C-alpha positions in Angstrom: -43.5 -4.1 -22.1 -43.3 -7.4 -20.1 -39.6 -7.7 -18.5 -39.0 -11.1 -16.7 -36.2 -11.5 -14.1 -33.9 -13.3 -16.3 -33.9 -9.9 -18.5 -33.5 -7.9 -15.6 -30.5 -10.1 -14.7 -28.9 -9.8 -18.1 -29.8 -6.0 -17.9 -27.9 -5.7 -14.5 -25.0 -7.5 -15.9 -25.0 -5.0 -18.8 -25.2 -2.1 -16.7 -22.1 -3.2 -14.7 -20.3 -3.7 -17.7 -21.5 -0.4 -19.2 -20.4 1.2 -16.1 -16.7 0.0 -16.7 -16.8 1.5 -20.1 -18.4 4.7 -19.0 -15.5 4.8 -16.0 -12.9 4.3 -18.6 -14.5 7.1 -20.7 -14.2 9.7 -18.0 -10.5 9.7 -18.8 -10.7 11.4 -22.1 -10.6 15.1 -21.2 -7.1 15.9 -22.6 -6.7 13.0 -24.8 -7.9 14.8 -27.8 -5.3 17.6 -27.3 -2.7 15.5 -26.0 -3.0 12.1 -28.0 -4.8 9.0 -27.0 -3.7 5.3 -26.6 -1.0 3.4 -25.1 2.2 4.9 -26.5 0.9 8.0 -27.9 -0.7 9.8 -25.0 1.1 12.6 -23.2 1.0 13.9 -19.9 -0.2 17.1 -19.0 2.9 18.7 -18.4 4.4 17.6 -21.8 1.2 18.3 -23.5 1.5 22.0 -22.0 5.0 22.3 -23.4 6.7 21.9 -20.1 9.9 20.1 -19.8 11.3 18.1 -17.1 13.8 20.6 -16.4 11.0 23.2 -15.7 10.1 21.2 -12.3 13.4 21.7 -10.0 13.3 20.2 -6.6 12.2 22.5 -3.8 15.1 23.6 -1.9 13.3 25.0 1.3 14.5 23.1 4.6 10.8 23.6 5.8 10.5 20.3 7.6 13.9 20.6 9.4 11.9 19.9 12.7 11.1 16.5 11.3 13.1 13.4 11.6 15.1 14.3 15.1 15.9 17.5 13.4 18.8 15.8 11.7 19.2 18.2 8.6 20.1 21.1 11.1 23.4 19.7 11.6 25.1 19.8 8.1 28.2 18.2 9.3 26.5 15.2 10.5 24.8 14.7 7.4 27.8 14.9 5.5 29.2 12.3 7.8 26.3 9.8 7.4 26.5 10.2 3.3 30.5 10.4 3.1 30.5 6.5 3.2 28.5 6.3 0.2 29.8 9.8 -1.7 33.4 10.4 -0.3 34.2 14.1 -0.3 30.6 15.3 -0.1 30.6 18.8 1.6 28.0 19.6 4.3 26.4 22.2 2.0 26.1 19.6 -0.8 24.7 17.0 1.8 22.1 19.1 3.4 20.9 20.2 -0.3 20.6 16.7 -1.4 18.6 15.5 1.7 16.1 18.4 1.7 15.4 17.9 -2.0 14.8 14.3 -1.3 12.5 14.8 1.8 10.7 17.7 -0.1 10.1 15.2 -2.9 8.7 12.6 -0.4 6.2 14.9 1.5 5.2 17.4 -1.2 5.6 16.2 -4.6 2.7 14.4 -6.5 4.2 14.5 -9.8 0.7 15.2 -11.6 -1.1 12.6 -9.9 -4.2 14.7 -8.9 -5.3 13.9 -12.4 -5.6 10.3 -11.3 -7.4 10.8 -8.0 -9.7 12.9 -9.5 -10.7 10.5 -12.2 -11.0 7.6 -9.4 -13.7 9.7 -7.7 -15.9 8.9 -10.9 -14.3 5.2 -11.3 -15.1 4.5 -7.8 -18.9 5.4 -8.4 -18.4 8.2 -5.9 -17.0 5.8 -3.0 -13.8 7.8 -3.0 -13.5 11.5 -2.8 -10.4 13.3 -1.2 -11.9 16.6 -1.7 -14.4 15.6 1.2 -11.7 14.0 3.3 -9.8 17.2 3.4 -12.9 19.1 4.4 -14.6 19.9 8.0 -18.1 20.2 6.8 -20.6 19.5 9.7 -22.4 16.9 7.4 -19.5 14.5 7.2 -19.0 13.7 10.7 -15.4 14.0 10.8 -13.1 16.9 10.6 -9.8 18.4 11.6 -10.7 18.0 15.1 -10.9 14.0 14.7 -9.3 13.0 11.6 -6.1 11.1 13.6 -8.6 9.0 15.5 -11.2 8.4 12.9 -9.1 8.0 9.8 -5.3 7.7 11.0 -4.3 10.5 8.7 -1.8 13.1 9.9 -2.9 16.8 10.4 -0.4 19.1 9.1 1.1 21.5 11.7 0.3 25.3 11.1 -3.4 24.8 10.4 -6.6 25.6 12.2 -10.1 23.9 11.5 -12.0 25.5 8.8 -15.2 26.6 10.4 -17.3 27.7 7.4 -16.9 28.0 3.6 -13.8 29.6 2.3 -14.5 32.2 -0.2 -11.0 31.9 -1.6 -11.7 28.0 -2.0 -15.1 28.0 -4.1 -16.9 27.5 -0.7 -15.2 24.3 0.7 -14.8 23.9 4.1 -11.0 23.3 4.0 -8.4 24.1 6.6 -7.1 27.5 7.2 -3.5 28.3 7.6 -2.5 29.7 11.1 -1.7 33.4 10.9 1.3 32.8 13.4 3.0 30.7 10.5 4.8 31.7 7.6 3.5 30.9 4.1 4.0 27.4 2.8 7.0 28.1 0.6 5.8 25.4 -1.8 2.7 27.2 -2.7 4.8 29.9 -4.3 3.7 29.7 -8.0 6.4 32.3 -8.9 9.2 30.0 -8.1 7.2 26.6 -8.7 4.8 27.7 -11.6 2.0 25.2 -12.0 1.1 23.5 -15.3 -1.3 25.9 -17.3 -3.7 23.9 -19.2 -7.3 23.7 -19.6 -9.3 26.1 -17.3 -6.1 27.0 -15.4 -5.2 30.6 -15.9 -9.0 31.3 -16.8 -11.7 30.4 -14.4 -9.0 28.9 -11.8 -5.6 29.9 -10.8 -2.5 28.3 -12.4 -1.0 27.7 -9.0 2.2 26.0 -8.1 3.2 22.6 -9.2 3.4 21.6 -5.6 -0.3 22.7 -5.0 -1.6 24.1 -2.1 -1.4 22.4 1.4 -4.7 21.3 2.5 -4.1 20.6 6.3 -3.3 16.7 5.9 0.2 15.8 5.3 0.4 14.1 1.8 -2.5 15.7 0.3 -2.0 18.6 -1.8 -4.7 20.6 -3.5 -4.7 21.6 -7.4 -6.8 24.0 -9.4 -9.0 21.6 -11.6 -8.1 22.2 -15.4 -11.7 20.9 -16.0 -13.3 23.7 -14.2 -14.6 25.8 -16.8 -17.3 28.4 -16.9 -20.1 26.0 -17.3 -18.7 24.0 -14.4 -18.3 27.1 -12.1 -21.9 28.1 -12.9 -23.0 24.6 -11.9 -20.9 24.5 -8.8 -22.7 24.6 -5.4 -20.4 23.8 -2.4 -23.2 23.2 0.0 -25.0 20.5 -2.0 -21.5 18.8 -2.8 -21.4 17.9 0.9 -25.1 17.4 1.6 -27.1 16.3 -1.5 -26.6 12.7 -3.1 -28.4 13.6 -6.1 -25.9 16.4 -6.7 -22.5 15.1 -5.9 -23.2 11.4 -7.0 -23.0 12.7 -10.6 -20.3 11.5 -13.1 -20.6 14.9 -14.8 -20.0 17.1 -11.7 -16.6 18.8 -11.9 -14.9 20.0 -8.8 -12.9 23.2 -8.7 -10.0 21.4 -7.2 -8.3 18.2 -7.7 -6.3 16.5 -4.9 -2.8 14.9 -5.4 -1.1 12.4 -3.1 2.5 12.5 -2.0 4.3 9.4 -0.7 4.3 11.0 2.8 0.8 10.3 2.7 1.3 6.7 3.4 4.9 6.9 5.3 5.0 10.0 7.5 3.9 9.2 10.9 4.4 10.0 14.8 8.0 9.8 16.1 7.7 6.5 18.2 10.3 8.0 20.7 8.9 11.8 20.7 5.1 11.2 20.2 2.7 14.3 20.2 0.9 15.0 23.6 -2.3 15.4 21.3 -2.0 13.1 18.1 -4.7 15.4 16.6 -2.2 18.5 16.9 1.4 17.3 16.5 4.3 19.5 16.0 6.7 19.1 13.1 9.1 17.7 15.9 6.8 15.0 16.5 6.8 13.7 13.0 9.2 11.3 11.0 9.1 10.6 7.3 9.9 7.1 7.4 7.6 4.7 9.8 4.8 4.1 7.5 1.0 5.1 8.2 0.6 2.8 10.9 -2.8 4.2 12.0 -4.2 4.7 8.7 -8.1 3.3 8.3 -8.3 2.6 4.5 -12.0 1.9 4.7 -12.4 5.4 6.0 -9.9 7.2 3.7 -10.9 5.5 0.5 -14.6 5.4 1.1 -15.5 8.9 2.3 -19.1 7.8 3.6 -19.1 4.1 4.5 -22.3 2.3 3.8 -22.6 -0.7 6.3 -24.9 -2.5 3.7 -22.4 -1.9 0.7 -20.2 -4.7 -0.1 -17.1 -2.3 -0.9 -17.2 -0.9 2.6 -16.7 -4.5 4.0 -14.1 -5.1 1.4 -12.1 -2.1 2.4 -12.6 -3.0 5.9 -10.6 -6.2 5.4 -7.5 -3.7 5.6 -6.7 -3.2 9.3 -5.5 0.0 10.5 -2.1 0.5 8.9 -2.7 -2.0 6.0 -3.5 -1.5 2.4 -3.9 -3.6 -0.6 -1.5 -1.4 -2.8 -2.8 -2.9 -6.1 -6.3 -1.8 -5.3 -6.2 0.6 -8.5 -4.3 -1.9 -10.9 -5.9 -4.7 -9.2 -4.8 -8.2 -9.7 -8.1 -9.6 -8.6 -6.5 -10.7 -5.3 -7.3 -8.8 -2.1 -4.3 -8.8 0.1 -3.7 -6.0 2.6 -0.3 -5.5 3.5 1.3 -3.1 5.9 2.7 0.2 4.8 6.3 -0.2 4.8 8.4 1.6 7.1 12.0 2.7 5.6 14.8 2.0 8.3 18.7 1.4 7.8 18.7 1.7 4.0 22.6 1.6 4.3 22.2 -2.0 5.8 19.7 -3.2 3.2 21.8 -1.9 0.3 24.9 -3.9 1.8 22.8 -7.0 2.0 21.5 -6.4 -1.5 25.2 -6.4 -2.5 25.7 -10.0 -0.6 22.6 -11.6 -1.6 20.5 -9.5 -4.0 22.2 -10.4 -7.3 19.6 -10.5 -10.0 19.4 -10.3 -13.9 17.4 -7.9 -16.0 16.1 -8.3 -19.4 14.0 -6.3 -21.9 11.9 -3.6 -20.4 13.5 -4.1 -17.0 17.0 -2.8 -18.4 15.3 0.5 -18.8 15.1 1.2 -15.2 17.8 3.9 -14.0 20.5 2.9 -11.7 22.5 4.8 -8.9 25.6 4.7 -11.5 23.9 7.4 -13.6 23.7 9.7 -10.8 26.8 9.6 -8.8 30.6 10.0 -9.4 32.3 6.9 -11.0 33.8 4.4 -8.9 32.0 5.6 -5.7 30.4 3.0 -3.3 27.0 3.7 -4.8 28.0 2.5 -8.0 28.7 -1.2 -6.9 24.7 -2.2 -7.2 24.9 -2.3 -10.9 27.3 -4.0 -13.5 26.8 -3.7 -17.3 24.8 -4.8 -19.2 22.3 -6.5 -17.2 23.4 -7.4 -13.5 21.7 -5.7 -10.5 22.1 -5.9 -6.9 18.8 -5.3 -5.6 17.1 -4.8 -2.0 13.5 -6.2 -2.0 11.1 -3.7 -0.5 7.5 -5.1 -1.7 6.7 -8.0 0.7 6.6 -10.6 -2.4 10.1 -9.5 -3.3 8.9 -8.7 -6.8 10.3 -5.1 -7.1 13.6 -6.7 -8.1 15.3 -4.2 -10.6 17.5 -2.0 -8.1 16.8 0.6 -5.5 15.8 3.5 -7.8 13.7 1.2 -9.8 11.8 0.1 -7.0 11.2 3.5 -5.9 10.2 5.1 -9.2 7.6 2.3 -9.7 5.8 3.6 -6.4 5.2 7.1 -8.0 3.4 5.6 -10.7 1.3 3.3 -8.6 0.0 6.6 -6.9 -0.7 8.2 -10.3 2.2 9.7 -12.0 1.8 9.5 -15.7 -1.7 7.9 -15.3 -2.7 9.1 -18.8 -0.3 6.1 -20.0 -0.7 3.7 -16.9 -4.6 3.4 -17.2 -4.2 2.6 -20.9 -2.9 -0.8 -19.7 -6.0 -1.7 -17.4 -9.2 -0.3 -16.2 -9.2 1.1 -12.6 -10.6 -1.1 -9.9 -11.9 -3.4 -12.9 -8.7 -4.6 -14.4 -9.6 -5.2 -18.0 -9.5 -8.2 -20.5 -6.0 -7.8 -20.9 -3.1 -6.3 -18.6 -0.2 -5.0 -20.6 3.1 -3.9 -19.3 3.5 0.0 -18.1 6.5 0.7 -20.4 9.5 2.7 -19.0 10.7 3.7 -22.5 7.1 5.3 -23.2 7.2 7.2 -20.0 10.6 8.6 -20.8 9.4 9.7 -24.1 6.0 11.3 -23.2 6.2 12.4 -19.5 7.8 15.2 -18.2 6.6 14.5 -14.8 8.4 11.0 -15.0 11.7 12.5 -16.2 11.6 15.1 -13.6 11.1 12.5 -10.9 13.8 10.6 -12.1 16.3 13.6 -11.4 14.9 13.9 -7.9 14.6 10.0 -6.4 18.5 9.7 -6.1 18.1 12.5 -3.4 15.1 10.7 -2.0 17.6 7.8 -1.6 20.1 9.9 0.0 17.8 11.4 2.3 17.0 7.9 3.8 20.5 6.9 3.8 21.2 9.8 6.1 18.1 9.9 8.4 16.0 6.7 8.8 17.6 5.2 12.0 16.0 3.0 14.4 13.7 4.3 17.2 14.5 2.4 20.3 12.2 2.0 23.3 14.9 3.1 25.8 14.7 6.6 24.1 11.1 6.8 24.2 9.3 8.7 27.0 9.2 6.0 29.9 10.5 3.5 27.8 13.0 2.0 30.4 10.0 1.1 32.4 9.0 -1.5 29.9 12.6 -3.0 29.3 14.1 -5.7 31.5 17.1 -5.1 33.5 17.6 -8.7 34.1 21.0 -9.4 32.3 20.7 -13.2 32.6 17.1 -12.9 31.1 18.3 -10.8 28.1 21.3 -13.1 27.4 19.0 -15.8 27.4 16.7 -13.9 24.9 19.8 -13.2 22.5 20.6 -16.9 22.5 16.8 -18.0 21.5 16.7 -15.3 18.9 20.0 -16.5 17.6 19.0 -20.1 17.2 15.3 -19.6 16.0 14.9 -15.9 14.5 18.3 -14.6 13.3 18.1 -16.9 10.2 15.6 -14.6 8.8 15.8 -11.7 10.9 19.3 -10.4 10.9 21.4 -9.0 7.9 24.7 -10.1 10.1 24.9 -13.8 9.2 27.6 -16.5 9.5 30.1 -16.2 6.6 29.2 -19.5 5.2 25.7 -18.4 4.2 26.8 -17.1 1.1 28.0 -20.6 0.0 24.2 -21.7 0.3 23.4 -18.8 -2.2 26.0 -18.8 -4.9 26.1 -16.1 -7.4 25.2 -13.7 -4.7 21.5 -15.0 -4.3 20.9 -18.0 -6.2 17.8 -16.3 -7.8 16.2 -18.1 -10.4 15.0 -21.9 -11.1 17.2 -23.4 -8.6 16.4 -21.0 -5.7 14.3 -23.6 -3.8 17.2 -26.1 -3.8 19.5 -23.2 -2.5 17.0 -22.2 0.2 16.3 -25.6 1.4 19.9 -26.3 1.7 20.6 -23.2 3.8 17.3 -23.8 6.1 18.6 -27.1 6.8 21.7 -25.8 7.8 20.2 -23.2 10.1 18.9 -25.9 12.2 22.6 -27.3 12.8 24.6 -26.7 16.0 27.4 -24.9 13.6 25.0 -22.4 12.5 23.4 -21.8 15.9 26.9 -21.5 17.8 28.3 -19.1 15.1 24.9 -17.0 15.1 24.9 -16.6 18.8 28.4 -15.4 18.7 27.1 -12.6 16.2 24.1 -11.8 18.2 25.9 -11.6 21.4 28.6 -9.1 19.9 28.1 -5.6 21.4 27.6 -4.0 17.9 24.9 -6.5 16.6 22.2 -4.0 16.2 24.7 -1.3 14.6 23.8 -1.3 10.9 21.7 -4.3 11.1 18.5 -4.4 9.0 17.2 -7.1 11.2 16.1 -9.0 8.1 18.0 -11.0 5.5 15.7 -10.3 2.6 15.8 -13.7 1.3 12.7 -14.9 -0.3 11.0 -17.3 2.4 8.4 -20.0 0.8 5.1 -19.6 2.0 5.0 -23.4 2.4 7.4 -22.7 5.5 5.6 -19.5 6.8 2.2 -20.7 6.6 1.0 -17.2 6.6 -1.9 -16.2 4.3 -0.9 -16.8 0.9 -2.7 -13.9 -1.0 0.0 -11.5 -0.8 2.6 -14.1 -2.0 0.2 -14.9 -5.1 0.1 -11.3 -6.2 0.5 -11.4 -10.0 1.2 -7.7 -11.2 4.8 -8.2 -11.5 4.7 -11.2 -13.5 5.9 -11.5 -17.3 3.6 -9.4 -19.4 1.8 -7.9 -16.5 1.5 -4.3 -15.6 4.7 -4.1 -13.6 6.8 -6.4 -16.0 9.4 -3.6 -16.4 9.9 -3.4 -12.7 10.8 -7.0 -12.0 13.7 -8.9 -12.9 14.2 -11.8 -15.1 15.6 -13.9 -12.3 12.3 -13.2 -10.5 10.3 -14.4 -13.3 12.2 -17.5 -13.5 11.6 -18.6 -9.7 10.3 -22.1 -9.3 7.2 -23.3 -7.6 7.3 -23.5 -3.9 5.2 -26.5 -3.8 1.6 -27.0 -2.1 0.0 -25.5 0.9 -3.1 -26.3 2.9 -6.1 -23.8 2.5 -9.6 -24.2 3.8 -13.0 -24.3 2.5 -14.4 -20.8 3.5 -17.9 -22.4 4.5 -17.1 -25.9 5.9 -13.4 -25.4 7.0 -12.4 -28.6 5.2 -8.5 -28.5 4.5 -7.5 -28.4 1.0 -4.5 -28.9 -1.0 -3.5 -25.8 -3.1 -0.7 -26.1 -5.6 1.4 -22.7 -5.6 2.2 -21.4 -9.1 5.8 -20.7 -10.4 7.1 -17.6 -12.1 7.6 -15.6 -9.0 4.9 -16.4 -6.7 4.8 -18.2 -3.4 7.6 -16.1 -1.6 7.6 -13.4 1.0 10.7 -11.5 2.2 11.0 -11.5 6.1 10.0 -8.1 7.7 12.8 -6.0 9.5 12.3 -6.1 13.2 13.9 -2.7 13.6 11.7 -0.6 16.3 9.6 -3.8 16.7 8.1 -2.6 20.0 6.6 0.4 18.0 4.9 -1.5 15.1 2.3 -4.0 16.3 -0.2 -5.3 15.6 2.1 -8.0 13.7 2.0 -10.2 10.5 2.0 -8.8 7.0 -1.5 -7.7 7.3 -1.7 -6.5 10.9 -4.0 -9.1 12.1 -1.9 -10.2 15.3 -2.8 -8.2 18.3 -5.0 -5.3 19.4 -5.1 -2.0 17.7 -4.9 1.2 19.7 -5.2 4.6 18.0 -3.2 7.1 20.1 0.5 6.5 19.0 1.7 6.9 22.5 4.4 4.6 24.2 1.8 3.0 26.5 -0.8 2.2 23.9 2.2 1.1 21.3 3.6 -1.3 24.3 -0.2 -2.6 24.8 -0.2 -3.4 21.3 3.1 -5.1 21.2 2.2 -7.3 24.3 -1.0 -8.3 22.6 0.5 -9.2 19.5 3.5 -10.9 20.7 1.4 -13.3 22.8 -0.6 -14.1 19.8 2.7 -14.6 17.7 4.3 -17.0 20.1 1.2 -18.5 21.6 -0.9 -19.1 18.5 -3.7 -20.7 20.4 -4.7 -17.1 21.7 -5.3 -15.9 18.3 -8.8 -14.4 17.4 -11.2 -16.7 15.4 -14.3 -18.9 16.3 -13.3 -22.0 14.0 -10.6 -24.4 14.0 -8.2 -24.8 10.9 -5.6 -27.2 10.3 -1.8 -26.4 10.4 0.7 -28.1 8.3 1.7 -29.8 11.6 -1.7 -31.4 11.6 -2.6 -29.6 14.8 -5.5 -27.3 14.7 -5.8 -23.5 15.7 -8.3 -20.9 16.0 -8.5 -18.4 12.9 -10.1 -15.6 11.3 -12.3 -15.4 8.1 -13.1 -11.9 7.0 -16.9 -12.1 6.4 -19.9 -9.7 6.1 -21.6 -8.8 9.3 -25.1 -7.9 7.7 -26.8 -8.3 4.6 -24.9 -6.4 1.7 -25.4 -5.2 -1.7 -23.2 -4.0 -4.8 -24.4 -0.8 -5.7 -24.1 1.9 -8.3 -25.8 5.3 -7.8 -27.8 6.2 -10.9 -25.7 9.2 -11.3 -22.9 7.1 -12.4 -24.9 4.8 -14.7 -24.9 5.2 -18.5 -27.6 7.6 -19.6 -30.0 4.8 -21.2 -30.0 2.9 -17.9 -30.3 5.9 -15.6 -33.7 6.9 -17.2 -34.9 3.3 -16.5 -33.9 3.0 -12.9 -37.4 4.1 -11.4 -39.6 1.8 -13.5 -37.1 -1.2 -13.1 -36.9 -0.7 -9.1 -40.5 -1.5 -9.0 -40.1 -4.6 -11.2 -37.3 -6.0 -9.1 -35.7 -4.5 -5.9 -32.9 -7.0 -5.8 -31.2 -5.5 -8.7 -32.7 -2.0 -9.1 -33.7 0.6 -6.4 -34.7 4.2 -7.0 -31.2 5.2 -6.0 -29.7 3.0 -9.0 -28.1 -0.3 -9.6 -28.3 -2.8 -6.8 -27.2 -6.4 -6.8 -28.1 -8.6 -3.6 -28.7 -9.2 -0.9 -25.5 -11.1 -0.2 -26.3 -12.9 3.1 -24.8 -12.1 6.5 -21.6 -14.3 6.8 -20.5 -14.1 3.3 -16.6 -14.6 3.0 -15.5 -11.2 1.5 -12.5 -12.6 -0.3 -14.7 -15.3 -2.0 -16.1 -12.5 -4.1 -13.1 -10.1 -4.3 -10.5 -12.9 -5.6 -12.5 -13.7 -8.7 -10.1 -14.1 -11.6 -11.7 -12.3 -14.4 -9.2 -13.4 -16.9 -11.1 -16.6 -16.9 -13.6 -15.1 -19.2 -15.8 -18.0 -20.1 -16.2 -19.2 -16.6 -16.8 -15.6 -15.3 -19.5 -15.2 -17.9 -21.2 -18.4 -17.0 -21.1 -17.6 -13.4 -22.4 -13.9 -13.8 -25.4 -15.4 -15.5 -26.0 -18.0 -13.0 -25.4 -15.3 -10.2 -27.7 -12.8 -11.5 -30.6 -15.2 -12.3 -30.2 -16.7 -8.9 -30.2 -13.6 -6.9 -33.0 -12.3 -9.2 -35.1 -15.0 -8.0 -34.9 -14.0 -4.5 -38.0 -12.2 -3.1 -38.1 -8.7 -2.3 -36.7 -7.9 1.2 -35.2 -11.6 1.1 -34.1 -13.0 4.5 -30.7 -14.1 5.3 -31.8 -17.8 5.2 -33.3 -17.3 1.9 -30.2 -15.5 0.6 -27.8 -18.0 2.1 -29.9 -20.8 0.3 -29.3 -19.1 -2.9 -25.7 -18.0 -2.2 -24.7 -21.8 -1.2 -25.3 -22.8 -4.7 -22.5 -20.2 -5.7 -19.8 -21.0 -3.3 -18.2 -23.8 -5.5 -18.2 -21.9 -8.6 -16.7 -19.0 -6.9 -14.0 -21.2 -5.6 -13.2 -22.6 -8.9 -12.6 -18.9 -10.1 -10.9 -17.8 -7.0 -7.3 -16.3 -7.7 -6.3 -16.9 -4.1 -8.5 -19.6 -2.2 -6.8 -18.9 1.2 -9.2 -17.3 3.5 -7.9 -17.4 7.0 -6.2 -14.0 7.4 -4.4 -14.6 11.0 -2.4 -17.8 10.4 1.1 -18.7 10.2 4.5 -17.8 11.4 4.6 -20.8 13.8 8.4 -20.8 14.6 9.1 -21.2 18.2 5.7 -22.9 18.8 4.6 -26.5 19.0 2.5 -25.8 15.8 6.0 -25.8 13.9 6.7 -29.4 13.1 10.5 -29.0 12.2 11.4 -28.1 15.7 10.2 -28.6 19.2 8.4 -25.3 20.8 9.9 -23.2 23.1 9.4 -23.3 26.8 7.6 -20.5 28.5 10.8 -19.1 30.0 12.4 -19.0 26.7 9.6 -17.3 25.1 9.6 -14.6 27.9 13.2 -14.0 27.4 13.0 -13.7 23.7 10.0 -10.9 24.0 12.3 -9.0 26.5 15.1 -9.1 23.9 12.8 -7.9 21.2 11.9 -5.1 23.0 15.5 -3.6 22.9 15.3 -3.9 18.9 
């Protein structure tokens, strides 16, 4: 049969489409027994006859040494919570925070099902069972996990030096004999869900799973691992043979579940471990966020420098992650993993400026009123029937339904009730039509969801009691980095009051409320309120009052160091992609978790973006309906959190977590923040002031391909891979589907931000792209590939959901590149830096 290159291009496109269908089909193992389709499928727990009440929260204070050992002092814990729950006893207080912390660190809510599924949906890129292993073929192990991946080794484990007979031959960490058993593995007290092969070829286990040796990843017996799977299982080939492990039909003996702690537990900034690969529990805190987490190494177990996905994930700097990468909105926007500090101050701010209205599905969110005694302080954040006073945790301020709703959404985003969640989109691919994940359906069909609802109020109480600032003065050698020049520190406070506090303080002049009527002015008139407020912050009246507040001795006490107002990206000039996220818009996947007020926000206006090849400045009109805003980051413990900006692009990264390395990163990042001309980038881009600055666009550093191993292709294509590879190596290779080459220097977000909802344009572009790439000769040079790719740039820009490519731009306040105010002199910048170190 004669096959021309156009036919091959079409076949390649069909292969990619078929892969999406095949990946979706891999989710069917329990739908036959547990129902199928949105609104009808049950989670594994409910399908197995388990109620929410059969998943009580663990009550062992196993993590007592963490978080400064705060839970060891019951009276102190009660004192912290008494402001919110008057009359709470020390015993009640400790019981609540222990259960809350245990939920945070060891509860997965059945999400091991999702992460196992994603190992197939990602065509083998993602495999947590390898991430938790120490097999020599991997090139990483417990010995270097922290440095290589930025994940936290769990104390009480040793490196697995060989295959474990009790773990089906996997090279997993071994619990140290000097440590007591992990209490959460107690399957008598915490019996797992007996379904499928559990209790037959594999144990049932505990509903907290087994510890893996990495904090936040838990191991669960795979209910699909039946006798046939057990006969086929070969642990050595699982690590060493691509023909074996690159197979969509491979069933592993375990699934790996993820807890919130995986992305939030980190080294205590003021009590760091001497060896970050071997921390003690006392060296760890629950709240700082995974600041050292390498997404491209954790989510791609074997990075391929010639594979485009490796380059895509590498756009996430250490400590940053695009949290919508599973339920993709077709926008690559890596953001720092949030630290949780001073929740009490955050709630007080919500009461003052966080008034929003709920409607339809968002009314189904639980509120604190449901769980605490009537007329206690925590009931002040919701008023019947539809008024909520909400903090804004996500950087775009979209999670606007109350503190509990924002928290409960996160568990779904990491896989709780994935049976229903993935009915509303295709993981990684998106799908033709996103539909909302309905809270009512979760309440009806998910025992894990309902069990979690009973536990998250205690998570909130845990953070209310524990999440305190980490001050540099308390760190080893910290005083050596602090200025003791009182005049300089006083000037630093004055500069902060005049230029920074209007966004970075929850203590504000009383008149602030006048500019945001109805406790926030959130809705279609928000930009009018914001503009009036912003203009007022430039006046002598505001600066004088704010200076008085900043100079007060108690300024830092119970201060979030953010006002959580939605700041228009037109003013920030930071990369716009995070503010353009669409998952919380009306009718989208997180519709039920965003307020009506958010959905009615106006457009912020237009911004300057730049052509990714020529650098030409272009006008881009920002859409309305919730997009275009970023809430200010909290500056609590700023000294410990560099690199800076919401995507960690300002400053050098140092991996140890030591005080010295944190300060080197702080110095580097703050220099680039206040002297933007020092930022990385070999090209110049225009700011709103008209002045030019260096900036960085993330590009590939070599020729790359989009690949699908043949073991993940539909059966009919898998058989054709060999013959087709000889006809066109730019689309097929002996290993599977291969699309490319993409030339060196390809802007990564030009491809990652394609709006797949524009079906006709996407189809036409796919035909053109496949035909053009198919016309390349075998082993095409960069020059040849670049010539072809040049014809695709404009169509890609027209399809882009976020055409902003400069990743390290913006936040020019206090510099000559901010046109509304004069830049600060060198002396004032230095004074400001010294004050910032004290936060």
